N, C-alpha and C positions, 0 to 999 in steps of 0.2 A: 503494499499500500503506500502511497506518498504520505509526506509528513513533513512539517517545518522543523528541522532539527538543528539545536546550538550544540555545537560540539567543542567551541572554546569561547571564553569571555573576550569581548573587544568592543569598541565603539564603533558607531555606524554600522551596526549589524553584521560585521567581519567574519563574524564566527558561525552565521547561520546560513542554511542553506536548505532548499527543498530536496529532500532523498527518499529513495525507495527503501523502505524498512519492513521488517517483519510485523505482521499485526500484533497488537498486544493479546495478552492471554488474562482475562479477568481473575483477580487474586479473591481472596475471602472478603465478602461484603460488596465486592464490586460487579458491574454489569458493562456487557459491550454494547456500544452505542455506535451505530452509522450516524457519521456527523453530517448533518444538512446545513448547519451554521455554527460560525464559532466568532465570539467579539472579541476586540482588541482592549486591553486594559493598560494604564499606564505601568503597573508593576511588572507587566510582561517585558517593556523595554528596558527598565532597571533590573530585571535577572539576567539580560543578556549581557550587562556590563559587570555584574556580579555587586549592586549596589542595594538590591531589595534584602529584607530583613531575613527572607526564606531563599537559602541558596541551595538549588536542587544540583544533584549529582551529575556532572557531564558524563557522556551527552545526554541531553534530555529533549523531548518534544515539546515545543512551545505552545502557550495558551492556556487559559484557565476556565473561560466561560464556553459552554455549548449547548447545543440544542440538536435533537436527533431521534432517531427511532432504535428503539432496542434490538439487537440482533440476537445475543445470548444473555440470559439470566439464570445465574447458578441457582441452586435451591440455597433459601435462606436469605436470600437478597430483598431488602425493604426500604422502601422510600422514606424521605424525612418524615413523613405522617405515618409510618408504620404498617403502610399497604406493602404487600407482596409484588414484585417488579413482574411483570408479563412480557414475553417477546411480542413486538409490534407497537409497544405503548410509545407515545410522543413524549420525551422527557426534555427537561433543561435544568440546567445548574451548573457545576462545575468542580475541579479539583486545584491542586495546587500547579499542575502542568498537564499537557497532553491533549489540549483542545485541537491545535491546529493540524489535523490528520483526517483521513478519511475514516478510522476507526479509533475509537477511543475507549479505554477501560477506566470507567469511573466509579467512584464509591456512591453506591445506591442511596446512601443517607443524605448524600448532598444534592440529589436530584429531586426534583417535583414535576409532576404531571402538568403539561401544558394546557392551559385552557381552550376550550373549542374558539375558533374564532381568531386565535393568535397564531401568526404564521412564525417560521422558523427564527427569521432574523431579528424579530422583535424579541421572542423569547430568549434568544442567545444574548442580546444587548441589555437583557434586565436584570438577573442575579446579582452579580458582584455590585454594580452601580447603586441598584436600590437596596441591597442589603446595608452596605455601608452607609448611606444616606438615613435610613431609617435608624438603624443602631446609633449613629452619631446624633442625630437630633431628637429621636423620641427616647430612646433606651438611657444614654448617657447625657444629652444636653437638657432633657425635661423641657422640651420647648411647648409654650402653651400658647392659646389663641390670642392674638393681639399684641403678642412680643415683636420687636424688630429682629429680624434675621438677617445678618450680612453673610452672603455667599461668595467666596473667592474661586475664583477659576471657574466661573458659572457655565461655560461653553462647554467644557469637556462632559464627559459621560456621569460622572459622581457628582461634578457640580450641579448638573442640569436636573438629575435625579435630586439631589438636595432643595434645588427650587421647587421642584415638583412636591415633594414630600412636606416643605414649608408651606406651601400653598394650600394644600390639602389639612394642615394643622392649623390654619387660621392665622399664620404669622403674617408681618408686613414684608415681605422679602425686598431687600437691596441685594442686586447681582452686580459683580464685578467682572469686566475683562480687559483684556489688553489690547482689542482691536475693534475700533470704532464701528466697523462694518457689521459686529455682531449684536449692536445694540437692539435695533429692530426686531432680530430674531429673539432675544431675550425677554423683551417685553411681550410679543405676542405670546409666549411661553408663559407667562404668568408673574414675571418680576415685577413688582410696583416701579421701582427704579432701578436703572442701570448706571454704573457709574465706569468709565474708561480710567484704568488705573495708573497710566503713564504719567501724569500731573500729580498723583497722590490722591487719597480718598477720606483722609481724616476728617478734615474740616468739612467736607461735604455730608459724611456721614451725622456729623454732630448735629449739621443745620438742618437735614431732614428729620432727625428725630427730636428737634426741639431742644438740642443740647444735652440730651441723656445718654446718646450713643447706643450701640447694638446689645440687645440683650444676649443674643447667642452668635456667635461668629464660627462658621464653618471654613476652616482653613486646610485644603490641600496642597498649598504653594509651598507656604513658610518663608525662611529667608526676611527679605524687607517687607513682605506682605505682613508677616507676623509681627514684625517689628512696629510697624504703623498701627495694625489692630490693636495691640495693647493700648494706643494712645486714643482709640475711639470705641472702648467698650464700656458699657453701663455698669453703675454700682452693681454688684451680685449676677455679674455676666458671666457666660460660660464660652470659653474659647477652645472649640473644639479642634485639636491635633490631628489631622487625617492624612497628611503626608507632606512630601517635601519636594514636589515638583518642580520648585523654582532653583534646586539645586544645593542651597546653603541650609544646614539646620540651625535655627536660630537659638538665641539664648536670651534668657530675661533676668533682670534683676530682681529679687524678690521683695523688695520694697514696693514696686508696682503692684502685684496682686494685693499686697497688704493694704496700700492706702486705698485703691479703688474695690476692694472686697469683691475682685473677681476669681474664677476658677480657671486653671488650665488643665483641660480634660484631654486624656489621650485616648485615640478611638482606633481598635483593631476588631473589625467586626469578625472575621474568622475566629480569633482568639476568644471573643465573646461567646459565639456559639459553641466552642469546644469547652469552654469552662462552665458555662451555663446551658446545658444541652436543651432545658425546656424552655429557656429564653430564645435559645436559637431557633427551635421549631415555633415558637409564639411569634417569631419576625417573619420566617418563612411563610407560615400559614397568611400572615396579614398582609405581606406585600403581595401574593399571588392571587388572593382574594380580591384585592383593590385592582389588579391588573384584568381578572375575570369581569369585573364590574364595570371596566372602563373607566376607573377614577385616576389611575396612573397613566402617563402619557410618554412611554419610553421613544426615544427619537433616533431612529437610525439615520446616520448623516450620509451613508454610502456604504455600497457593497462591491466586493472585489472576488476573483477567483482566487484560489489558494495560491496559483502561479504568480499572481500580481500582489503578493504580500509585503515587496519591499514599498510600492507605492502606498499601501495602508499604512506601513508603519511609519515613513517619512511624513504622511499627512497628521498623525498623532504627534510624532516627534515636534513638527513645526507648528503645532497649535492651529492648523487650518481647518477646524471643524467645529461644529455644533452639534453635540449628542455623541453617539456610538459609530465605530467603524466596523464592519462584518466581514468575515473571509467565508466562503462558499466552497468547500471541498467538492 
């Protein structure tokens, strides 16, 4: 089968290639899925350079999120909701690696049945982004109706999911982007205000919130964005550390959270589910129920064949998208 394999860590995807490899054999609790669509996440790019907290052993098949049809289901394999897996089921979800391939062996407990009427590309674009956004804003951030939510990196897959979840939670959403061309798209998606961060955002956030500042800040960027967020967070606010897409891991002097009474909250959605299995099940059930009801709106920016993987990776690296990019084996 064809699969996108990382054989060495390198910048500019130099260690990655589309190879012919043996089909995976499902292990304990795994099922074999014929992949119909797989979505790209920023951690996928970080893994290729060894910069992500999870460092898979080389060589490895790239990709976390997939959607497809069950080819083989060993006895005892059950879904996240406890139901047994059957051959032919349409499932989506993921694992730490292995999605960018024609076939993938994926832990059944990390998969959910795709709701009727939801296509494979949307289903593949959904799990990691919406799980992260929900865990961050609801489970860790305690976002309440009427609160001001500041979402950084809002045009990316996880940022756009945070705008969507924030809207559903009844928050007043301020989205940031580095590209003026994305302002209208973010407003159309549900952001009440959109700020272009090239000229900073602190004073504008304070102005929009009547001097209060943002109650919850969703930060997958880090670096300078984190530094400035500290200056425009409300008393009692929650600054959610989701990632470091900006490259620099920020530091904060502890007098700032003391004086302003805010909390810095780390968010690892996968670890949340591993340490609290019941909480993880609750989150999965909630986000998939909302997708089935049409309440959430995952956005697929573009679809590419697996052979066009480099174009997809470059689009994400260069931040040229709004939403998610999907590969179709």
